[in-house]
N, CA, C, O and the ligand as a Tripos MOL2 file, in Angstrom:
@<TRIPOS>MOLECULE
protein
  261   259    66     0     0
PROTEIN
NO_CHARGES

@<TRIPOS>ATOM
      1 N         -27.0960   -7.1860  -13.6840 N.3       1 MET1
      2 CA        -27.9300   -7.1170  -12.3780 C.3       1 MET1
      3 C         -28.8530   -5.9410  -12.4640 C.2       1 MET1
      4 O         -28.3870   -4.8690  -12.8500 O.2       1 MET1
      5 N         -30.0990   -6.0380  -12.1460 N.am      2 PRO2
      6 CA        -30.9730   -4.8900  -12.1100 C.3       2 PRO2
      7 C         -30.6620   -3.9010  -10.9860 C.2       2 PRO2
      8 O         -30.1550   -4.2200   -9.9100 O.2       2 PRO2
      9 N         -31.0000   -2.7350  -11.3310 N.am      3 ARG3
     10 CA        -30.8870   -1.5840  -10.3380 C.3       3 ARG3
     11 C         -32.1650   -1.2570   -9.7340 C.2       3 ARG3
     12 O         -33.1770   -1.3200  -10.4320 O.2       3 ARG3
     13 N         -32.2360   -0.9060   -8.4790 N.am      4 TYR4
     14 CA        -33.4210   -0.5180   -7.8760 C.3       4 TYR4
     15 C         -33.1850    0.8910   -7.1730 C.2       4 TYR4
     16 O         -32.1270    1.2100   -6.6320 O.2       4 TYR4
     17 N         -34.1500    1.5650   -7.2460 N.am      5 ASP5
     18 CA        -34.1740    2.9590   -6.6140 C.3       5 ASP5
     19 C         -34.8990    2.8350   -5.1810 C.2       5 ASP5
     20 O         -35.9690    2.2390   -5.0540 O.2       5 ASP5
     21 N         -34.2660    3.4090   -4.1900 N.am      6 TYR6
     22 CA        -34.8610    3.4070   -2.8700 C.3       6 TYR6
     23 C         -34.8620    4.8670   -2.3910 C.2       6 TYR6
     24 O         -34.1340    5.7410   -2.8620 O.2       6 TYR6
     25 N         -35.7990    5.0450   -1.3570 N.am      7 ARG7
     26 CA        -35.9130    6.3470   -0.7910 C.3       7 ARG7
     27 C         -35.8030    6.1090    0.6710 C.2       7 ARG7
     28 O         -36.4310    5.1880    1.1930 O.2       7 ARG7
     29 N         -34.9730    6.9570    1.4060 N.am      8 CYS8
     30 CA        -34.9360    6.8990    2.7960 C.3       8 CYS8
     31 C         -35.9990    7.6830    3.4660 C.2       8 CYS8
     32 O         -36.1090    8.8750    3.1800 O.2       8 CYS8
     33 N         -36.7920    7.1360    4.3290 N.am      9 ARG9
     34 CA        -37.8150    7.8430    5.0130 C.3       9 ARG9
     35 C         -37.2380    8.6210    6.1960 C.2       9 ARG9
     36 O         -37.9290    9.4600    6.7740 O.2       9 ARG9
     37 N         -35.9560    8.3510    6.5720 N.am     10 SER10
     38 CA        -35.3970    9.1000    7.6960 C.3      10 SER10
     39 C         -34.8590   10.4680    7.2840 C.2      10 SER10
     40 O         -35.0620   11.4530    7.9950 O.2      10 SER10
     41 N         -34.1840   10.5370    6.1580 N.am     11 CYS11
     42 CA        -33.5300   11.7150    5.7720 C.3      11 CYS11
     43 C         -34.0200   12.0620    4.3170 C.2      11 CYS11
     44 O         -33.5740   13.0650    3.7570 O.2      11 CYS11
     45 N         -34.8570   11.3090    3.7540 N.am     12 GLY12
     46 CA        -35.4030   11.7450    2.3870 C.3      12 GLY12
     47 C         -34.4360   11.4440    1.2360 C.2      12 GLY12
     48 O         -34.8200   11.7120    0.0970 O.2      12 GLY12
     49 N         -33.2800   10.9410    1.4100 N.am     13 ALA13
     50 CA        -32.3770   10.6640    0.3480 C.3      13 ALA13
     51 C         -32.8100    9.5930   -0.5910 C.2      13 ALA13
     52 O         -33.3630    8.5830   -0.1570 O.2      13 ALA13
     53 N         -32.5850    9.7660   -1.8390 N.am     14 THR14
     54 CA        -32.9250    8.6220   -2.7530 C.3      14 THR14
     55 C         -31.5290    8.1680   -3.1910 C.2      14 THR14
     56 O         -30.5680    8.9250   -3.3350 O.2      14 THR14
     57 N         -31.5300    6.7940   -3.3950 N.am     15 PHE15
     58 CA        -30.2440    6.1370   -3.8280 C.3      15 PHE15
     59 C         -30.6230    4.8940   -4.6410 C.2      15 PHE15
     60 O         -31.7650    4.4350   -4.6890 O.2      15 PHE15
     61 N         -29.5900    4.4100   -5.2530 N.am     16 GLU16
     62 CA        -29.7910    3.2490   -6.2060 C.3      16 GLU16
     63 C         -28.8590    2.1460   -5.8380 C.2      16 GLU16
     64 O         -27.6950    2.3700   -5.5070 O.2      16 GLU16
     65 N         -29.3790    0.9570   -5.8990 N.am     17 LEU17
     66 CA        -28.5810   -0.1710   -5.6790 C.3      17 LEU17
     67 C         -28.7160   -1.1860   -6.6890 C.2      17 LEU17
     68 O         -29.7980   -1.4170   -7.2270 O.2      17 LEU17
     69 N         -27.6340   -1.8110   -6.9690 N.am     18 SER18
     70 CA        -27.6370   -3.0050   -7.8920 C.3      18 SER18
     71 C         -27.6420   -4.2550   -7.0370 C.2      18 SER18
     72 O         -26.6890   -4.4960   -6.2970 O.2      18 SER18
     73 N         -28.6040   -4.9880   -7.1140 N.am     19 ARG19
     74 CA        -28.7780   -6.3140   -6.3460 C.3      19 ARG19
     75 C         -29.5700   -7.2490   -7.0890 C.2      19 ARG19
     76 O         -30.3610   -6.8430   -7.9400 O.2      19 ARG19
     77 N         -29.4120   -8.5640   -6.8170 N.am     20 PRO20
     78 CA        -30.2340   -9.6140   -7.4050 C.3      20 PRO20
     79 C         -31.6550   -9.2890   -7.2170 C.2      20 PRO20
     80 O         -32.0550   -8.7050   -6.2100 O.2      20 PRO20
     81 N         -32.4270   -9.6660   -8.1910 N.am     21 MET21
     82 CA        -33.8990   -9.4930   -8.1570 C.3      21 MET21
     83 C         -34.4400  -10.1440   -6.9090 C.2      21 MET21
     84 O         -35.3350   -9.5880   -6.2720 O.2      21 MET21
     85 N         -33.9730  -11.2060   -6.5660 N.am     22 ALA22
     86 CA        -34.4850  -12.0450   -5.4080 C.3      22 ALA22
     87 C         -34.2620  -11.2580   -4.1530 C.2      22 ALA22
     88 O         -34.8570  -11.5980   -3.1300 O.2      22 ALA22
     89 N         -33.3420  -10.0980   -4.1560 N.am     23 GLU23
     90 CA        -33.1580   -9.4230   -2.9360 C.3      23 GLU23
     91 C         -33.7550   -8.0460   -2.9890 C.2      23 GLU23
     92 O         -33.5490   -7.2240   -2.0960 O.2      23 GLU23
     93 N         -34.5190   -7.7960   -4.0730 N.am     24 SER24
     94 CA        -35.0420   -6.4670   -4.3620 C.3      24 SER24
     95 C         -35.9030   -5.9880   -3.1770 C.2      24 SER24
     96 O         -35.9300   -4.7870   -2.9070 O.2      24 SER24
     97 N         -36.6000   -6.8750   -2.4680 N.am     25 ALA25
     98 CA        -37.4900   -6.5400   -1.4170 C.3      25 ALA25
     99 C         -36.7710   -6.4900   -0.0680 C.2      25 ALA25
    100 O         -37.3940   -6.1530    0.9390 O.2      25 ALA25
    101 N         -35.5400   -6.7990   -0.0250 N.am     26 ASP26
    102 CA        -34.8540   -6.7620    1.3030 C.3      26 ASP26
    103 C         -34.5540   -5.2830    1.6400 C.2      26 ASP26
    104 O         -34.3960   -4.3970    0.8010 O.2      26 ASP26
    105 N         -34.4970   -5.1360    2.9950 N.am     27 PRO27
    106 CA        -34.1640   -3.6850    3.4190 C.3      27 PRO27
    107 C         -32.9440   -3.2240    2.8760 C.2      27 PRO27
    108 O         -31.9600   -3.9610    2.8330 O.2      27 PRO27
    109 N         -32.9300   -2.0250    2.4450 N.am     28 ALA28
    110 CA        -31.7110   -1.3410    1.9260 C.3      28 ALA28
    111 C         -31.3180   -0.2290    2.8600 C.2      28 ALA28
    112 O         -32.1550    0.4250    3.4830 O.2      28 ALA28
    113 N         -30.1110   -0.0480    2.9330 N.am     29 GLN29
    114 CA        -29.5310    0.9590    3.8660 C.3      29 GLN29
    115 C         -29.1610    2.2770    3.0170 C.2      29 GLN29
    116 O         -28.4590    2.1990    2.0090 O.2      29 GLN29
    117 N         -29.6420    3.3920    3.4580 N.am     30 CYS30
    118 CA        -29.2840    4.5850    2.7530 C.3      30 CYS30
    119 C         -27.8480    5.0230    2.9590 C.2      30 CYS30
    120 O         -27.1930    4.4980    3.8600 O.2      30 CYS30
    121 N         -27.3040    5.9800    2.1560 N.am     31 PRO31
    122 CA        -25.9560    6.3210    2.2780 C.3      31 PRO31
    123 C         -25.6550    6.9540    3.6480 C.2      31 PRO31
    124 O         -24.5090    6.9590    4.1000 O.2      31 PRO31
    125 N         -26.6840    7.4790    4.2900 N.am     32 GLU32
    126 CA        -26.4360    7.9500    5.7090 C.3      32 GLU32
    127 C         -26.4660    6.9140    6.7890 C.2      32 GLU32
    128 O         -26.1850    7.1620    7.9620 O.2      32 GLU32
    129 N         -26.8330    5.6990    6.3190 N.am     33 GLY33
    130 CA        -26.7810    4.6630    7.3350 C.3      33 GLY33
    131 C         -28.2760    4.3280    7.8750 C.2      33 GLY33
    132 O         -28.4110    3.5050    8.7800 O.2      33 GLY33
    133 N         -29.2740    4.9120    7.3620 N.am     34 HIS34
    134 CA        -30.5880    4.6200    7.8680 C.3      34 HIS34
    135 C         -31.1940    3.4460    7.1640 C.2      34 HIS34
    136 O         -30.9560    3.1730    5.9870 O.2      34 HIS34
    137 N         -31.9530    2.7990    7.9110 N.am     35 THR35
    138 CA        -32.5090    1.4890    7.3830 C.3      35 THR35
    139 C         -33.9790    1.5410    7.0680 C.2      35 THR35
    140 O         -34.5660    0.5980    6.5380 O.2      35 THR35
    141 N         -34.5710    2.7040    7.4180 N.am     36 ASP36
    142 CA        -36.0190    2.9610    7.1090 C.3      36 ASP36
    143 C         -36.3250    3.4840    5.6490 C.2      36 ASP36
    144 O         -36.7030    4.6230    5.3750 O.2      36 ASP36
    145 N         -36.1040    2.4870    4.7930 N.am     37 THR37
    146 CA        -36.1400    2.8860    3.4330 C.3      37 THR37
    147 C         -37.2150    2.1180    2.6400 C.2      37 THR37
    148 O         -37.6010    1.0090    3.0120 O.2      37 THR37
    149 N         -37.6720    2.7080    1.5820 N.am     38 VAL38
    150 CA        -38.7000    2.0990    0.6630 C.3      38 VAL38
    151 C         -38.1870    1.9310   -0.6240 C.2      38 VAL38
    152 O         -37.3600    2.7400   -1.0440 O.2      38 VAL38
    153 N         -38.5850    0.9390   -1.3490 N.am     39 LYS39
    154 CA        -38.1770    0.7690   -2.6940 C.3      39 LYS39
    155 C         -39.1320    1.4610   -3.6510 C.2      39 LYS39
    156 O         -40.3560    1.3650   -3.5600 O.2      39 LYS39
    157 N         -38.4680    2.1870   -4.6020 N.am     40 LEU40
    158 CA        -39.2890    3.0370   -5.4550 C.3      40 LEU40
    159 C         -39.6230    2.2750   -6.7480 C.2      40 LEU40
    160 O         -38.7630    1.5480   -7.2460 O.2      40 LEU40
    161 N         -40.7530    2.3990   -7.2760 N.am     41 LEU41
    162 CA        -41.0420    1.8140   -8.5890 C.3      41 LEU41
    163 C         -40.1210    2.5970   -9.6720 C.2      41 LEU41
    164 O         -40.1030    3.8280   -9.7000 O.2      41 LEU41
    165 N         -39.4180    1.8640  -10.4910 N.am     42 SER42
    166 CA        -38.6450    2.5590  -11.4170 C.3      42 SER42
    167 C         -39.0340    1.9680  -12.8200 C.2      42 SER42
    168 O         -39.6130    0.8870  -12.9350 O.2      42 SER42
    169 N         -38.6760    2.7500  -13.8600 N.am     43 ALA43
    170 CA        -38.9990    2.3500  -15.2440 C.3      43 ALA43
    171 C         -37.9820    1.3090  -15.7990 C.2      43 ALA43
    172 O         -38.1110    0.8350  -16.9280 O.2      43 ALA43
    173 N         -37.0500    1.0000  -15.0260 N.am     44 VAL44
    174 CA        -36.0580   -0.0540  -15.5800 C.3      44 VAL44
    175 C         -36.7080   -1.3290  -15.9030 C.2      44 VAL44
    176 O         -37.3290   -1.9610  -15.0490 O.2      44 VAL44
    177 N         -36.5720   -1.7380  -17.1720 N.am     45 ALA45
    178 CA        -37.1170   -2.9380  -17.6200 C.3      45 ALA45
    179 C         -35.9950   -3.9250  -17.8900 C.2      45 ALA45
    180 O         -35.1470   -3.6510  -18.7390 O.2      45 ALA45
    181 N         -35.9530   -5.0670  -17.2020 N.am     46 VAL46
    182 CA        -34.9400   -6.0590  -17.3910 C.3      46 VAL46
    183 C         -35.5000   -7.2480  -17.9160 C.2      46 VAL46
    184 O         -36.3770   -7.8510  -17.2970 O.2      46 VAL46
    185 N         -35.0460   -7.6490  -19.0550 N.am     47 GLY47
    186 CA        -35.4990   -8.9280  -19.5820 C.3      47 GLY47
    187 C         -36.6560   -8.7510  -20.6580 C.2      47 GLY47
    188 O         -37.0020   -9.6590  -21.4140 O.2      47 GLY47
    189 N         -37.1960   -7.5190  -20.6410 N.am     48 GLY48
    190 CA        -38.1570   -7.1940  -21.7120 C.3      48 GLY48
    191 C         -39.4860   -7.9010  -21.3610 C.2      48 GLY48
    192 O         -40.1940   -8.3270  -22.2740 O.2      48 GLY48
    193 N         -39.8320   -8.0320  -20.1220 N.am     49 THR49
    194 CA        -41.0660   -8.6380  -19.7030 C.3      49 THR49
    195 C         -42.0960   -7.5440  -19.0910 C.2      49 THR49
    196 O         -42.9740   -7.8040  -18.2690 O.2      49 THR49
    197 N         -41.8480   -6.4060  -19.5910 N.am     50 ALA50
    198 CA        -42.7500   -5.3280  -19.1040 C.3      50 ALA50
    199 C         -44.2180   -5.6180  -19.4720 C.2      50 ALA50
    200 O         -44.4830   -6.1850  -20.5320 O.2      50 ALA50
    201 N         -45.1210   -5.2550  -18.6520 N.am     51 ALA51
    202 CA        -46.4880   -5.5550  -18.9050 C.3      51 ALA51
    203 C         -46.9760   -4.8720  -20.2470 C.2      51 ALA51
    204 O         -46.6370   -3.7480  -20.6160 O.2      51 ALA51
    205 N         -47.7600   -5.6660  -20.8650 N.am     52 ALA52
    206 CA        -48.2660   -5.1020  -22.1230 C.3      52 ALA52
    207 C         -49.2590   -3.9730  -21.8660 C.2      52 ALA52
    208 O         -49.9990   -3.9900  -20.8820 O.2      52 ALA52
    209 N         -49.2620   -3.0030  -22.7560 N.am     53 PRO53
    210 CA        -50.2640   -1.9230  -22.5240 C.3      53 PRO53
    211 C         -51.7540   -2.4800  -22.6510 C.2      53 PRO53
    212 O         -52.0300   -3.4150  -23.4030 O.2      53 PRO53
    213 N         -52.6220   -1.8730  -21.9100 N.am     54 PRO54
    214 CA        -54.0380   -2.3830  -21.9610 C.3      54 PRO54
    215 C         -54.5390   -2.3470  -23.4490 C.2      54 PRO54
    216 O         -54.2830   -1.3810  -24.1680 O.2      54 PRO54
    217 N         -55.2040   -3.3400  -23.8530 N.am     55 GLN55
    218 CA        -55.8180   -3.3290  -25.2000 C.3      55 GLN55
    219 C         -57.0030   -2.3820  -25.1660 C.2      55 GLN55
    220 O         -57.6210   -2.0960  -24.1400 O.2      55 GLN55
    221 N         -57.2670   -1.9190  -26.3920 N.am     56 GLY56
    222 CA        -58.2800   -0.8550  -26.5410 C.3      56 GLY56
    223 C         -59.6450   -1.4150  -26.0580 C.2      56 GLY56
    224 O         -60.4610   -0.6770  -25.5060 O.2      56 GLY56
    225 N         -59.8800   -2.7370  -26.2770 N.am     57 GLY57
    226 CA        -61.1700   -3.2120  -25.8200 C.3      57 GLY57
    227 C         -62.2280   -2.6680  -26.8100 C.2      57 GLY57
    228 O         -61.9470   -2.3600  -27.9680 O.2      57 GLY57
    229 N         -63.4170   -2.5760  -26.2930 N.am     58 CYS58
    230 CA        -64.4350   -1.9510  -27.0510 C.3      58 CYS58
    231 C         -64.2570   -0.5870  -27.7110 C.2      58 CYS58
    232 O         -64.4710   -0.3160  -28.8920 O.2      58 CYS58
    233 N         -63.8150    0.2510  -26.7120 N.am     59 CYS59
    234 CA        -63.6810    1.6100  -27.1550 C.3      59 CYS59
    235 C         -62.5030    1.8260  -28.1740 C.2      59 CYS59
    236 O         -62.4910    2.7520  -28.9850 O.2      59 CYS59
    237 N         -61.5160    0.8820  -28.0520 N.am     60 GLY60
    238 CA        -60.3650    0.9400  -28.9360 C.3      60 GLY60
    239 C         -60.7810    0.4040  -30.2950 C.2      60 GLY60
    240 O         -60.0750    0.6830  -31.2640 O.2      60 GLY60
    241 N         -61.7720   -0.2770  -30.4330 N.am     61 GLY61
    242 CA        -62.1440   -0.7650  -31.7030 C.3      61 GLY61
    243 C         -63.1480    0.1790  -32.5520 C.2      61 GLY61
    244 O         -63.4330   -0.0410  -33.7290 O.2      61 GLY61
    245 N         -63.6110    1.1890  -31.8390 N.am     62 GLY62
    246 CA        -64.4370    2.2230  -32.4570 C.3      62 GLY62
    247 C         -65.7920    1.6420  -32.5770 C.2      62 GLY62
    248 O         -66.5420    2.0250  -33.4750 O.2      62 GLY62
    249 N         -66.1710    0.6830  -31.6680 N.am     63 CYS63
    250 CA        -67.5650    0.0870  -31.7350 C.3      63 CYS63
    251 C         -68.5010    0.7980  -30.8130 C.2      63 CYS63
    252 O         -69.7070    0.5520  -30.8280 O.2      63 CYS63
    253 N         -67.9390    1.7140  -29.9760 N.am     64 CYS64
    254 CA        -68.8450    2.3510  -28.9950 C.3      64 CYS64
    255 C         -68.6580    3.9300  -29.0070 C.2      64 CYS64
    256 O         -68.9860    4.6160  -28.0390 O.2      64 CYS64
    257 N         -68.1430    4.4280  -30.0960 N.am     65 GLY65
    258 CA        -67.8870    5.8220  -30.1280 C.3      65 GLY65
    259 C         -68.6610    6.4090  -31.3690 C.2      65 GLY65
    260 O         -68.6010    7.6120  -31.6210 O.2      65 GLY65
    261 ZN        -31.2000    8.2440    5.3670 Zn       66 ZN66
@<TRIPOS>BOND
     1     1     2 1
     2     2     3 1
     3     3     4 2
     4     3     5 am
     5     5     6 1
     6     6     7 1
     7     7     8 2
     8     7     9 am
     9     9    10 1
    10    10    11 1
    11    11    12 2
    12    11    13 am
    13    13    14 1
    14    14    15 1
    15    15    16 2
    16    15    17 am
    17    17    18 1
    18    18    19 1
    19    19    20 2
    20    19    21 am
    21    21    22 1
    22    22    23 1
    23    23    24 2
    24    23    25 am
    25    25    26 1
    26    26    27 1
    27    27    28 2
    28    27    29 am
    29    29    30 1
    30    30    31 1
    31    31    32 2
    32    31    33 am
    33    33    34 1
    34    34    35 1
    35    35    36 2
    36    35    37 am
    37    37    38 1
    38    38    39 1
    39    39    40 2
    40    39    41 am
    41    41    42 1
    42    42    43 1
    43    43    44 2
    44    43    45 am
    45    45    46 1
    46    46    47 1
    47    47    48 2
    48    47    49 am
    49    49    50 1
    50    50    51 1
    51    51    52 2
    52    51    53 am
    53    53    54 1
    54    54    55 1
    55    55    56 2
    56    55    57 am
    57    57    58 1
    58    58    59 1
    59    59    60 2
    60    59    61 am
    61    61    62 1
    62    62    63 1
    63    63    64 2
    64    63    65 am
    65    65    66 1
    66    66    67 1
    67    67    68 2
    68    67    69 am
    69    69    70 1
    70    70    71 1
    71    71    72 2
    72    71    73 am
    73    73    74 1
    74    74    75 1
    75    75    76 2
    76    75    77 am
    77    77    78 1
    78    78    79 1
    79    79    80 2
    80    79    81 am
    81    81    82 1
    82    82    83 1
    83    83    84 2
    84    83    85 am
    85    85    86 1
    86    86    87 1
    87    87    88 2
    88    87    89 am
    89    89    90 1
    90    90    91 1
    91    91    92 2
    92    91    93 am
    93    93    94 1
    94    94    95 1
    95    95    96 2
    96    95    97 am
    97    97    98 1
    98    98    99 1
    99    99   100 2
   100    99   101 am
   101   101   102 1
   102   102   103 1
   103   103   104 2
   104   103   105 am
   105   105   106 1
   106   106   107 1
   107   107   108 2
   108   107   109 am
   109   109   110 1
   110   110   111 1
   111   111   112 2
   112   111   113 am
   113   113   114 1
   114   114   115 1
   115   115   116 2
   116   115   117 am
   117   117   118 1
   118   118   119 1
   119   119   120 2
   120   119   121 am
   121   121   122 1
   122   122   123 1
   123   123   124 2
   124   123   125 am
   125   125   126 1
   126   126   127 1
   127   127   128 2
   128   127   129 am
   129   129   130 1
   130   130   131 1
   131   131   132 2
   132   131   133 am
   133   133   134 1
   134   134   135 1
   135   135   136 2
   136   135   137 am
   137   137   138 1
   138   138   139 1
   139   139   140 2
   140   139   141 am
   141   141   142 1
   142   142   143 1
   143   143   144 2
   144   143   145 am
   145   145   146 1
   146   146   147 1
   147   147   148 2
   148   147   149 am
   149   149   150 1
   150   150   151 1
   151   151   152 2
   152   151   153 am
   153   153   154 1
   154   154   155 1
   155   155   156 2
   156   155   157 am
   157   157   158 1
   158   158   159 1
   159   159   160 2
   160   159   161 am
   161   161   162 1
   162   162   163 1
   163   163   164 2
   164   163   165 am
   165   165   166 1
   166   166   167 1
   167   167   168 2
   168   167   169 am
   169   169   170 1
   170   170   171 1
   171   171   172 2
   172   171   173 am
   173   173   174 1
   174   174   175 1
   175   175   176 2
   176   175   177 am
   177   177   178 1
   178   178   179 1
   179   179   180 2
   180   179   181 am
   181   181   182 1
   182   182   183 1
   183   183   184 2
   184   183   185 am
   185   185   186 1
   186   186   187 1
   187   187   188 2
   188   187   189 am
   189   189   190 1
   190   190   191 1
   191   191   192 2
   192   191   193 am
   193   193   194 1
   194   194   195 1
   195   195   196 2
   196   195   197 am
   197   197   198 1
   198   198   199 1
   199   199   200 2
   200   199   201 am
   201   201   202 1
   202   202   203 1
   203   203   204 2
   204   203   205 am
   205   205   206 1
   206   206   207 1
   207   207   208 2
   208   207   209 am
   209   209   210 1
   210   210   211 1
   211   211   212 2
   212   211   213 am
   213   213   214 1
   214   214   215 1
   215   215   216 2
   216   215   217 am
   217   217   218 1
   218   218   219 1
   219   219   220 2
   220   219   221 am
   221   221   222 1
   222   222   223 1
   223   223   224 2
   224   223   225 am
   225   225   226 1
   226   226   227 1
   227   227   228 2
   228   227   229 am
   229   229   230 1
   230   230   231 1
   231   231   232 2
   232   231   233 am
   233   233   234 1
   234   234   235 1
   235   235   236 2
   236   235   237 am
   237   237   238 1
   238   238   239 1
   239   239   240 2
   240   239   241 am
   241   241   242 1
   242   242   243 1
   243   243   244 2
   244   243   245 am
   245   245   246 1
   246   246   247 1
   247   247   248 2
   248   247   249 am
   249   249   250 1
   250   250   251 1
   251   251   252 2
   252   251   253 am
   253   253   254 1
   254   254   255 1
   255   255   256 2
   256   255   257 am
   257   257   258 1
   258   258   259 1
   259   259   260 2
@<TRIPOS>SUBSTRUCTURE
     1 MET1         2 RESIDUE 1 A MET
     2 PRO2         6 RESIDUE 1 A PRO
     3 ARG3        10 RESIDUE 1 A ARG
     4 TYR4        14 RESIDUE 1 A TYR
     5 ASP5        18 RESIDUE 1 A ASP
     6 TYR6        22 RESIDUE 1 A TYR
     7 ARG7        26 RESIDUE 1 A ARG
     8 CYS8        30 RESIDUE 1 A CYS
     9 ARG9        34 RESIDUE 1 A ARG
    10 SER10       38 RESIDUE 1 A SER
    11 CYS11       42 RESIDUE 1 A CYS
    12 GLY12       46 RESIDUE 1 A GLY
    13 ALA13       50 RESIDUE 1 A ALA
    14 THR14       54 RESIDUE 1 A THR
    15 PHE15       58 RESIDUE 1 A PHE
    16 GLU16       62 RESIDUE 1 A GLU
    17 LEU17       66 RESIDUE 1 A LEU
    18 SER18       70 RESIDUE 1 A SER
    19 ARG19       74 RESIDUE 1 A ARG
    20 PRO20       78 RESIDUE 1 A PRO
    21 MET21       82 RESIDUE 1 A MET
    22 ALA22       86 RESIDUE 1 A ALA
    23 GLU23       90 RESIDUE 1 A GLU
    24 SER24       94 RESIDUE 1 A SER
    25 ALA25       98 RESIDUE 1 A ALA
    26 ASP26      102 RESIDUE 1 A ASP
    27 PRO27      106 RESIDUE 1 A PRO
    28 ALA28      110 RESIDUE 1 A ALA
    29 GLN29      114 RESIDUE 1 A GLN
    30 CYS30      118 RESIDUE 1 A CYS
    31 PRO31      122 RESIDUE 1 A PRO
    32 GLU32      126 RESIDUE 1 A GLU
    33 GLY33      130 RESIDUE 1 A GLY
    34 HIS34      134 RESIDUE 1 A HIS
    35 THR35      138 RESIDUE 1 A THR
    36 ASP36      142 RESIDUE 1 A ASP
    37 THR37      146 RESIDUE 1 A THR
    38 VAL38      150 RESIDUE 1 A VAL
    39 LYS39      154 RESIDUE 1 A LYS
    40 LEU40      158 RESIDUE 1 A LEU
    41 LEU41      162 RESIDUE 1 A LEU
    42 SER42      166 RESIDUE 1 A SER
    43 ALA43      170 RESIDUE 1 A ALA
    44 VAL44      174 RESIDUE 1 A VAL
    45 ALA45      178 RESIDUE 1 A ALA
    46 VAL46      182 RESIDUE 1 A VAL
    47 GLY47      186 RESIDUE 1 A GLY
    48 GLY48      190 RESIDUE 1 A GLY
    49 THR49      194 RESIDUE 1 A THR
    50 ALA50      198 RESIDUE 1 A ALA
    51 ALA51      202 RESIDUE 1 A ALA
    52 ALA52      206 RESIDUE 1 A ALA
    53 PRO53      210 RESIDUE 1 A PRO
    54 PRO54      214 RESIDUE 1 A PRO
    55 GLN55      218 RESIDUE 1 A GLN
    56 GLY56      222 RESIDUE 1 A GLY
    57 GLY57      226 RESIDUE 1 A GLY
    58 CYS58      230 RESIDUE 1 A CYS
    59 CYS59      234 RESIDUE 1 A CYS
    60 GLY60      238 RESIDUE 1 A GLY
    61 GLY61      242 RESIDUE 1 A GLY
    62 GLY62      246 RESIDUE 1 A GLY
    63 CYS63      250 RESIDUE 1 A CYS
    64 CYS64      254 RESIDUE 1 A CYS
    65 GLY65      258 RESIDUE 1 A GLY
    66 ZN66       261 GROUP 0 **** ****
């Protein structure tokens, strides 16, 4: 199950939850009991579907340098 990082906007705490991907956008409750939390972008890659890096395009091919 993927883990998501959240930050509480009430107390500033950051915490991590393991929850189904389908619930990743659901409100999370901080350890202090606050519910004003936001999900942080994390580098956790699950399933290996991370976005491919941008291709070099023109400049990557050396045709414009
Ligand atoms: Zn809190």
